[in-house]
N, C-alpha and C positions, 0 to 999 in steps of 0.2 A: 246403179247409184247404192244396191249394196257395197260395191268396191268401196267409193267413195265413203260413205259409212263408216266400214272400217275403217277407213284411211285417218275421217274426222276424230276415231276412237281413240285409235296407237297415236292420233299426234298429238293429242294432249289428255295421258291416260291420269294423271295428276287430278286434274279438274272434274272426272267423274269418280276419284276414290270414293267421295262420301256415296253416290249412288249406290256403285259396290258392296261399298260397307255395308250399310242397311240393308242392301235387299239378302246382302249373306246374313243377317243377323236376323231377318224375317222369316225366311224361309228355313232356317238350324232349325227355329223356334219350331216353326208346325214341322218338320219334318224328326224335330227328336220326338214332338206330345204322337208322332203316329207309332216310331218305333218304341217309345214307352207302351203304348198303349197295346202294340204286339205284343213285345216279350213277357208284358206284365204280365198279359192277357192267359200267357201259354206258364207263365210261373204260376199262377192263379189254381191255374187249373192241376196243376201239379200239387201245390200246400193243399188243393182238398181231395186229389185221389191219392194222397198219402195213404191216410187209415185205413184206406181198404185197395192199399196195392197187393196183399196177399192172401186176399179172399177170390173166390168164386161166385158167390152167391151170398147176399146183403138179405137179413129178412125184418124188417120194423115193425114195431104195434104201433098202434093210433093212439097217439098221446091222449085221444078225446074220449075213447072207451074205455071202458073198466079195465081195473088193472087186473092183469092176466093171472099174474102172481111169479113171483120170483124163480118157477121151477117152466115158466115156457118155453125157455133156450131147448129143454130134452125136447121136446115137439118137433124141433127142428135137425135137431141130432141123432134120433128117431127115424129120419127119412134113409132108405137102401145106401142112394146114392153121398150119402155126407159121410165124409173121415174124419173129419174131425169141427171143433164147433167154438165159438167165444164169443163171451157175451159183450156190449161198450157202453162201460159207466163212465160216466162223466157229473163232477159236484163240484161245487165253489167252495173253497175252505178261506179259512185265515191261517196266513204263513207267520212261525212268530218265530225270532231268532233274538239273538241278546241288542239287535242294533236297529232292528225293524217290524214293523209287523202290519203286512199286505196283506191282499187280497190274492189269492193262488187258484189257478187251474189243476183239477187232479181225475187223471184219468185214468182207467183200467187199463193192465197190456197183456195179451194172452199167453199161459203157462207153457201153451204149446209152441216150439219154436218153427216150425212150418207158416203159421197167424201171427205173426210176431214183423210191425212192417218197417220199422229201423235198427240200427246195426248198433253196436253200444263201441265206444269210445276209449271208454275205462270203465272200470269193475265188473259188477256183474249182476245179472238179474233179479230182480225181487223175489224172494223165495217163499216171502210171507206177509203179510199184510200190516207189518212193521216195520217192512224197509221199501222203498219206492228210486228210479230214478229222475234223471231230468236232464233235459239238453245245455248246452253248455253256458246260452246267453243269460239263461235262468242263475245257471250255480256264479257266475260271474256278479251279475247285477245284485242277487242276495251276499256277495261275497261267501257262498259257501261251497265246499271240495269232498271229494269221498273220504266217505267215512263219519260225516259231521252227523248231528241229530238235530233234530228242532223238532217243535211244538208245531201240530195243526188243530187250529179249532173248527169243529163240523157243526153243522147248524143247529143241533142242540146244544151247542155251549161246552160238549164232551172237547179234553184235550185229548189228542194221542202224540206221544212221541214213535219220529218215524228218522229212521235212517238213512242215509244218500249214500246207497252201495253200488251206485253205477253213472255216466256220463254218457247220456243218449248222442247218436252222431247223427242228427235229423239232415240235417245240410240246410235248413232253411227255417222261420220264424212262423213259426203258426199265428194266422191273424184270428185272434180270439179277444183282443182287445184287455189284457190283460196280461203284465208281465212276466207273472212267474209259473213257471209249464212243468208240472211232476204227472210220471205214472207210475203206479204201483203194481202189486199180485191185483189179480180179480178175488181171492180172499177178501180184502178190506170193505168190500162193496156187497160180499155174503148177507144174504134174508134178502135183498133190494131188489126189484121189479129193472131189468135193462130194458132201452128203449130200442135198442139193433143187436144184434148177432151178426157177427161172420160167421161163412163155411167155408170149408173146402172140400171139395166134389174130385172122386173119384178117377184118377187118370181115361182120357180118350171118352168123359159123359160130357154132354154137353149142358151148360150150364142154362141157354135157353130153355132147353127139355126138362131140365133140375127144378125151371122157378116154375115151369107151369103144372108139371104132378104138386109142386109144392103149394099152390094156388089151390088145387081141388082136393090138398088132405087137411091143409091150416083155417083155421076158424077165421071167420071176413075180418076181423081185428088186427090181422097178421100180414103182410103184405112183403110176400118175397119178390125179389129183382136182381140183375144177376149186376156184379160188382160196375161194370162197364157201364152201364144205363145209369148206377146213381153215382158213382164220378163223376159224369156228365153230367148231370143233374146238380149236382154239389158245384163243381167248377161253375155252371150258370149263376149258381145264386154268389158267391164269391166276385162275379167277374161284371155281374149286375149291380154290385156297389162301388166299385173300382170304376167303374162308366161317371158317374159322379168325379170324380177327379183328374180323369180323361175332359171330360168338358169344361172344369176349371180353365185345364192348361190351354185349350183349343181357344176360349177367349181371349189369352191373354197373349195368343200365338195371334190371334187375329186384330187385338190392338197392337201389337208392334206392329204390324205389317198397313196398318191405318197413317201409324208415326212413319212409315218409313214410304211409306206413299207422301205424304207432303214434306216431305226431306224430296225427294226425286222430283215434284212438279217444283219445288222450288229452285233447284240445282239450274234444273233442263230451263227453268222462268231466265236466270242467271245468265247462262251459256250465254241462249239465245237471241236475248238483249247485246252481248259484245259480240257476236257473228251477225249480226243485225247488216251487216255491207256486205260482210262476205254472201251473207243469205240474198241481198239484192243482188248481188250482182251475179248470182244464178238464175234469180230472174228475168236478169238485163241480157243472159245469153239464153234465152230461150225455156227457160226450167218452169214447167208447171206450178199449180199452185200444189197440187197432188203430191205431183214429184217431193217439193218441198217437205211436204208434211211428212212421207209417207221414209223420205231419207231422216230424218228424223225421229222417225219411230221405227226406223231400221237401228240405227244407235241404241235407242232404249231395247231393241230386241237382242240386240247384242252383247250388251252389258248387264240385261235381264239374265239371258240365257249362260252368262259366266259366274255370277253373283249366286244364281240360283241353283249350279252346279256345287257350286262349292259348299254354301249352307244344304244342301241338300246332304253332301257327303258327310260335312261337320255333324251332321244332325243326329246321324246314326251316331255315331261314336255318343255323341251328349246324351241321347234318349238309351242305349244301353245303361250308358253309365244313372244316370236316374234312380234306372229299375234296381240296378244292383245296388245303392245305397239303401232302397227299400226291401232288399233281401226277393226281390223277386226274379231271378233268373234260373230260377234252375231250369227250365227250359232251355237254357240258351240263349244267346240272341237271335231274334224274330226281325225279320224285316217282310212287310206287305208293299210287295213293288207298286199296285195301283195305288197304295195311301202317298208313300214316295214320290209317281209322279206326279201325284194329284198337286204334292207340295212344290215342286220344280215350275209346274205349268200357273200354279196359282202365283209363287214369285213372279214368273215371266211377264203374261197378265195383268201384275200389280202394279210391276214398273212399265207398261206399254201405258196400261192406262191411267198412270200419274202422265207422264209423255206426254198425252194424249192437245191436254187445254194448250200449251205450251206448242204442239206443232200447228195446234191449228193458227192459233195466233203468228206466228210467225211465214206459216202460210201466205199472211196476205201481208207480207211486208211489200209494198209498190217496190220497183224497179230505182226511181229514183234517187228511194235512200242512199244509193249507192257511191251518192256525189257527195251527202252529207255525214258529219261525224256520228255516231250511236247518238240517237237522241237518251237524255235520262230521265227515266220513270217518274211520275209522281204516284199519287195514295191512291189508294182503293175506292174507286164508285160504287155506290151505294147502288145494286141491281133485285133484279127479282130476285138473286140467288139470296141473294140473305133478307128479303121480306117473306120467303117462304121460308128460310131457316128461322127468324124472329114467330110466324106462326106458327111451326110446327114444334119450338121451347115453350114459347109459351099453352100450350095445347099438351107439350108434356109434360107439362109440371102442374098444372090441373090436374087431368088424370091421375099424376103419381101421388101432390095430393090427396085424391078421394079416392086411390086404393090405401093411402095409408088410414085413411079414415073411417075406411070398410073392414080394415082387416083383411085384405086381400091384397094378397101376397104375387099371385100372376099380375094382377093388375098392373099395381104400384111397378114392378118392372118393365113391364110394355109402358105404359106412361114415360118412365124413368130413360129407356131406350130412344124413346121418341124425340122426347127432350134433350138428350145428349147429341142425336143426328143434327139437331134444328141449331143447336149453340155451336156446332161444328161449321153448321153453312154462315151461318149467321155472324161467328167470333172474327174475322179477317177483316172486316167492316169495321168494328165496334176495335180493334187491335190497331189498326192502323190512325183513328182518330186520338188514338192514348197514347200513341207515340210521338203522334204531332204537338199532343198536349206535353209531352215530354220532354221534347225539342225547345219551345216557350221557357219553361221550368231551365230548361240548363243554359239558353240564353243569357238568363240573368247573372248566372255564374262568368260567364267568356272564358278566355284561353282556352285552354286545352276542353271543357266540355263544352263552348260555343260548336269546336268544330265536329266534335262528334254528335253534336246533335244537327248540325248541318246534312254530316253524311245520311244521319237517318233518317231527316227530311227528304230528301231528296227523291228516295226509295223507302218509301212508308210500306207497301204493299211486299217488299223481300223482308223487311224487316217483322210484319203482321203474321208472314207465315214460318217463321223460323220461332218466335215464338210462340204460334198455338202449338207448336210440337212439346213446347214444355207445359202446353198447359194440359194438354191431354194427360200426360205422364205425373204431372203433380199433383190435379187436381185428383187423378183416381189412387194416388196416396194420402193425402189429404182426408179422401169421403172415408177409405180401409180405415186411418189412424182414429177419425170422427166416430168411424160405425164402432170400430172395437172400443175405443174408452168409452163411450156411451155403452156398449152393451156391457163394460165389465162395472159401471157405475149400478147398472138396472142390476143388474144379478145381484149386485152387492148388496142393494135396496132391501131388494127382494127376499135374500137370503136376513138380511136385518130387520124386516116385518115377520117373516116365518121361521127365524130362530134367536131371538133377543138374546140367549149368549152365544160365544163363538166357540166355545168349549165345553162341551160338556162329556165328560165319563162317570159311567155307575158298573156297580156289581151288582152281582144276582139275587147273596144275601151278604147280612152284615156290613160293615164300615171300609171304604178305602183304605187300604195299609197306608198309616204315615208315609212312608217312604214314597210313596206313591205319590201322594199330596205333595210333598217337598219337591217331590221333580217335576212337578207342574206348576209350582211358584217359583221356580227357577225360572222358569221363561219369560227372557227381558220382555218380548211384547205384547205380555199380559198386565195390565194393569188393575185388577183385581180376579183374586180369586178363593171362593168359599169352598165350604164342606157343608151343603145346608144338611138338616137333620132328615130323616126319610124316616117313616115308619109302615108297617103293611095294616089295613084297614079297612074292613067293611061299609061301607058307606051305601045305606039303604037305596035303591033305583041304580045307582054302579057298579055293587058287589065289590071283591075285592079290589085291590088298589093299595098303590105308595101315597100315602100321604105327605109335602114335601114341604116342610119348613125352612123359609131365608130371612136373613136380617133386612131391615132397612136399606142397610147401603146396598147389598146387593139390587131390592127392589126400586130405588132411586136409577144406580148405575145402567138397568135392565129398558127404565123407562114405564115400569108397572107403579104410576103413581098413584092407581085405587090400594095396591099393596102395602105403596110406604106411606101414605096418609095415616097420620097416627088420629081414629076416630075413634071416639065416646059411641057408640053404637055398636053392631052387629060386625067381629072380625070380618076382615072381607077375604072370599076364596078363589084364585082365579083357576078357570076350567076349560077341555076344551070348547069348542061348538056343541060337537057331537055330545060332551058330559051335559051341558047347558041345553038339551034339545032332551035329553033322555032322562032329566030332573024336573024337565018340562017349567022353567024356568026361563024368566026376562031377565033382559042385560041390567044391573046392578039392584036385581029385587031381592029381597033378604026374605029363608025359609027357615026353617026346620026340619036339619038333617040327620040322620040317625047314622049313628059313626058307632060301631061296635057293642050297637044295641041302646047306646047312651044317648039323645035328645041334647042338639047343640042348634044356634042360633050363627047363618052365615050370612054375607050379603055376596051374590055372585056375580063372577065378571068371565065375560071369555076371553084369553088371553091364549097369545101364543108360545109363553112361560111355561103355561101345561104340558106341553109338547114337548119341550127341549132334548128330556131323555129321551124320547127316541120312543115311548110311548107316553100314554094320557096320564098323568099325574095331576091331580088341586096340588096345587099351591097354599103356601096360606102365612104368618109370619110366627117366628120361631115358637116365641111365645105364647100360639095361639096353639102352635101342635103341641107342644109343653103341656097346654090346660086340658086340650082333647085325648091325647094319648102320650103317656111322660115317656124319657125312655136316652137314651144316648147315643142311636145307632148313627151314622153320616153316611150312608150308602152312594151317594153322589160326589162330584166336583165338579163345580161350575165357573168359568171365567169367562172374563171379558175383556177383549184385544183393545187397546190405542189405536186413537186414531190415524191410518197411513201406517198399521201393520204389517211386518213385509209377512205376505197370509202364507206363502210356499213355504218360508223356512220355519213359520207355525206349525203349518202340517208337517215339515220332517222333524221337527222335535216332538212334536204329540206322540207321530207313530215311535220314536224312539221309547217313550214313555211306555204305549201300549205296547211295544217289545219286551219293555223289561217287567210288565205285570199282565200276562196274558190271560187275566182275570176278568180284566174291566173291559166295557165294552164301551167303544168311542161312536158319538151323532153330534149332534151340533150343525151350527152355519159350515163348521171350516170342511167339511168330509166335505157335503156335498158342493161345495165355491169350487174348490180345485180342480175334481174334474170337470165341471163344465166351461172354465176357464182354462185349461187346459187344452180343449178343444178348440176354444176361438183362438186363443194365441198359435196354434198352429194352420190353420186356416189364414189368418192373418200375416204369420211369417213365410206361409207356403208364398200369398197373394204379392207381399212387397217385392219378396226372393225375383219374383215374375216380372214386376214391374222393373228391375234395374236393367230388363234389358231395353223398356221402351226410352228409359233415360238414356242410357247410351246411346241409341238413335238419334232422340231427341239433340245431344250434346253433339252429334256430329252432324245435323242441320242448320246448327249455333255456329260452330269451326266451320264451316260448309259455307256459309252464307259471308261470314267475312275474309275468309280466303281469295273466294271470289269477285268480292269486293276491293280488294286490296288489286287484283288484277284489273280489274275495272279502272281504278283511279290510279294508276301508277305514276302517271305525268303529274296527276293534280299532286301526290306525295312526292314527286321527287321537286317540284315547286317549292312545295312547302320546307323540302331540308336545303334549297338554296336556300331560301331567303332566310335560314338558324334556329327552323324549328329538328329539335336534337333526334337522335335515335329514342330516347327515354322517351320523348313526345309521342310521338310518335306510336308508338308501344302503347301509352297510358290512354292515348283517343280510340283505340281499339279498345282497352278492358273496357271504357265506359258506356262503347256502344253496346258491348256485350251487358252488362250490369245491367242495362234499362231493357234491354231486352230480358233475361236473368228473373231482373224487382217484378215486370210488370207479368212475367207469365208465372209465377210463384205466386204474386199476389191473386190473379185470376186465376189459376187454379186453386187454392183457397176459398176465394170467396165463392167456388161454382162447388168446390170437393163438400167443405162443410156443411151446405143443405143436401147435398146428393146422401152423406153418410149419415143424417141423423133422419130422415127421412126411409133410408133402405131398412135404418137398424130398428126403425118402427115399427117398419114392413113387417120384420122377421118376428120381432118378438112385444110388439107393441098388445099385442092381445094377449101374453101371459102376464106382465107383471108392467107399473107405472112406470112407462119412461123418465129416465135420469139423465137430461141433458149434461155431458162431461166433456167439454172442446178440449183437448190435450194442447194449450197455448204451448209449452215447452217442445213438444215432440213439431208443431208444427213451424216455433221459429226454426226449427233444423231444417226442414222443407224450405224458406226464404235463403239459410244457410248453404244448402247444398243447391241452390239455383248458383249461388254467385260462384262457391267451388266450380261448379257447371263453366259458370261464366269465365270463370278462370281459365282454366284449363284449354278450353275453346279458343283462346287467344294465343296460344305460342305460338305455333304455326304458322300463325296469321300475323303475327308483331315479328317473327324470325324474316319472314319473307320481306315486310316492310320496310324493316332495320337495313335488309341488304341492295337496298335500292339507292343507287348510289343516282348525286342528282346528274350530269352529264346523262346516264345511261335512259335514264324515265325522261328527260328530254324529247328523247330522240324516240320514242317509242310512241309506237301507232295505237 
């Protein structure tokens, strides 16, 4: 049997090409995930350990204990076995250049050569607190070069001019979540207490022994540890975060394997239907059912082994390339043999399992079938598996909705998973019925459309399986697109509620310079820009605060109707919720407030506008502020964006404004929105890229269904050619068949994917903000267009093969 199985495989390799391609892509994805995980994990360990690589011992202070003071590193240096020490400082600053203003990390680098953990590619080491070095990506991103001088804003608002004196040769990108990294002399942090101290010990001394003696000598809130152990702990923390990405990749790899299994099952079903007479002849000459079944499984084993081997080999390169793109290959290529063996065996097992049911059906072929032409299969009958699938889908949907309402993400995920499995079990029957309905519509058109409908009708099960692979890929894409669009809309709605103004800039004292205001006014996407009146006042119950006066136009633009209304009673004052509580007032209550020692009457309302500048500042109409505290200071700039504004471009322009004026502080919805949407975009784009593999496998399934259909209908197509059907007519018939499969796949994918996307995003963020449903119809229309493109591409080779059938040659085929 193995020899016969190999002969069957070798005799018609083209017919099994889709099986080979599908399993190659599936195992490639799986193996690439394994190699990426191993290589990136090793790279992460190097990233984590690098700052400690020059030290022998690390001493950490307990961050929750009382600060031991800036001089505690001297206690480490006094140990008799310690030859050198270096405090480790780190801080977050604002980088200000002529073009940008952005958050940067600033680290200390030892003044001792033996404790420096990287080399310089250019320039020199910092010699004082006014000099620093940067890694190459920072210099490129910020548009800086060695010798440039920039400004840094530290936590207390102080501006420090720093000169870039060197470029660091680190060899990797530190994983800090911040784009800009700088390293300066220990003197920059003079007077500050470091969180850690690195120490170099005498040659021949055991780090473990030094740690033990230090533990006895140092206070309880100082914890010594060998650099090797500290590096291992740091690497474990990094690797823990990377496991989330690995899990995402693994999920999409399994989805790709599921699509491959559907393609393989459909291919073997078609092939065994075409070989029905050959199978019957085997039974006629004495082959048992088990032998026929084992013959098919042996073919699946052969093709699965070849495809899995190719996929694993290609996956090694793909996984390493992915780690290289993330700059996590510092440890070189790492290949986990057990993981690759698992990927290979999973690919083989997927192929064999997918071929099991077609093989079992083929084993039931009666010997008498050798005397008949291969019968054409009909539709899919409703069976127990479909009933179980419907029950699972309904149960999963109910659990998913319950989890959404209860704001329980694990329950929602569990329900969604059960529902998805149920749909996959039940959909084949439903799709076969829809294919039959499509045939009735096509018959109304007549001609080519009617021929295509008849071809689909004679084996709706085959078309249903091909459609199901498209539903899998397109449904997931629709779900992700809907979740992303709704997530962005929900974030925008939440930020609009919490930050009525889109752009807010302020200075600590005085007025915002006119040049800065003009730069903000020149931003195209801002429809209203105003410089409110500001005055430092003392309000009884609130203490010293900034009172803000705005125009009625701005009040109306941000929805502050209580402030915009022209009342004859006490003027309105908008305060934060905390301020309203501090004053002991209720919403809309009129109270007497002492402002700078004088009594004034205001009607109080809680509003988010009072926190738009980053700190709670009561807001009144400008004329009310003039009456309370006359002046002309305008220490803020507020702006509102047009509907549909490009917030990414707006953030970039405001960064330029902040770069030109280091004295201003930015706040408002813009700053927070950018960070949130950046994370969302990265996850969605990564997921969509991963789903492309599934879509390629799905397109292979459609192409294979059409190709094998052409082989099965050689005599019929030849007869049609003899009766006058042109080559173009044949191509059009196949194109209509593919279009029906693609449209059904896309529409079902949208019907299933949109609700899944909405429920999924609500389970994730529904508890933090009211859900704003935003179905991306334009993007979903592209899903439909993509399905038609897949259909058109899938018909290229089958159409070419069908067009080459000569009438006489086809009529002689068996």
